[in-house]
N, C-alpha and C positions, 0 to 999 in steps of 0.2 A: 705865793702863786696865783697867777694871771690869769682872770676869767676866757674861757675860750672863745672864741670868736669865729662869728660863722662864715661862712666861705663865702666873696660877693659872684651871685648869679650875674652870668654872662647871655639870658638867653631869655626871651620873653613868654609868657605860659600861654597854653594852650589855648586855641581860641576857633576861631571861624574864617576863613579863607577871605580874601580882603578881594573885591569885586578888582577885575582890571579897568584903568584908566577907559576911558573911551579912544585916543589916539593906539591906544596900546590892539585893541580889537578892530579896528581900522586898519591899520599898517602892518597886521601879523603876516597876513596872504602876500601881499606882494613884496616884503622883504623876504619871507621862504623862497616865493617865485625866481625873483631878481640874482639871490645868494646861489642860488642852486642852475642857472643858467650862467651866471660869472664863476664857480666853478667847474661848470665842464668847457666854456672858452676858454680856460686856466689847463684845464687839462690838457687839451687839443693843443693848443701853443708850447706846453713842455712836452709832449712827445714830438711835434713838428720840430723844435731845438735839439731835442736828443738825435733824432733823423738825421737830421743837415749835419749835424753836431760831429756824427759819426762817421760819414764818405769820408775817403781817402781820399785827397787830390794826389794830380799825376801831375807832371813835367814833362818835357821834349827837353830830352839829354842832346846837347851842341857841341859839335869837336872835329876835329882834323888829325890826321897822322904827320908828319910830316918827315919826309926824307930830305936828306941833302948831299949833296956829290959825295958818289962812292958808295950810298944805300939804293941808287936807281938807276935804273935802265931808261933809253926812249925808244919807244916803237918807231917804226917806219910812219904811222898815222899820228907821231908827235902825242902816245900815251906812256906816260910814265907808269911803274910800276918799281917793287922791289927788286933788288939783284942780290946774290951771296946769302947771309943768312936772314936776310931781309927780302927774300923773293916770295913769300909767301902774304906778303902786303901788295895788294891789288885790284882792281877793279871788282868788285864784289865778295870781297873776302868778308865773312861773318863778322860782325860787332855784336858785344852784347854787353847787356849790364848786368852789374848781380850784386847782390847785397854780402856784407864780409862774411857769412857765412858760405858763399859761393851759388846760392840758389839764384838761378835765370829770373830776372824781373821781365826783360824783353829783349828782342833783338834787332838788328838792320842789317846791313851792308855797306862799305867803302861805294862812296859816289864816283864817279869821272872826277880823274884827277885834274889838276889847275897846274900848268908847269911855268915857271919863271926860272930867272936866272939863279942856280944852282940849288933848285928847289923844288922835289915834287908834294903838293898838297892834297891827298886824298879824304874828302870829308865825308862826315856822318850825321844823321840824326836820327833818335831812335825815339817815339815817342811813348807815351803810356807809361813814365817810371814812375812808383809811388814815392810820394813825398816825405813817410815818415823814418824812413833812415838816418843814421848820421853820417856811415860812409858808405860809399858805394867802388865796384871792382868795374873797370871797362877792359874787355877780351878782347884786344884784335886778333881774329884767327885763332890759334890754337897755343900759340906759343908768348905773345905780349899781355901782360897783363899790371894794370894801373889803378892803383886806390886814390881815390878824389872825394870830392864831399856835392852836395845838390847842387850850391851855390856856384860852384866852378862848373857843372856840369850843364846848368840854365846860362850861364854866360857866355859858353866854348871853350872846350878845353885844346891846347895843342900838347900831341903828344910825339916828341922827337926820340926815337929808340936809340 
């Protein structure tokens, strides 16, 4: 049989506390004060970053409805507008930007048209569109809807019904 071995001891025997070193006594309050100030500054910076990051950014949707020969007529003062099934496309026609669930985000109207050879171009600009959507729907009047992306709307979409 083997003799029992005693378990090694990994702690010190009880005794009185050691005196703090002089540098510890001198720097204790400044270290606590500086740490508290730094903590408050980092908390303020963190809250500010969250507040700035949570804001949704907006963009302006640009575009035009382009009518070709047979889709428009010209009035006496050289202002063109839709005819026949495109009769609703005229100056002042409502343009709405919707999300894919057909919730209205913003709206505007068609501006004064530009008439060129075989083309009537009615432009629109809709500011204040939120950037956080994957797809958008452009609604011209009450009959025409076109699905598109933010990039296309920002650079200008030409809609040819």
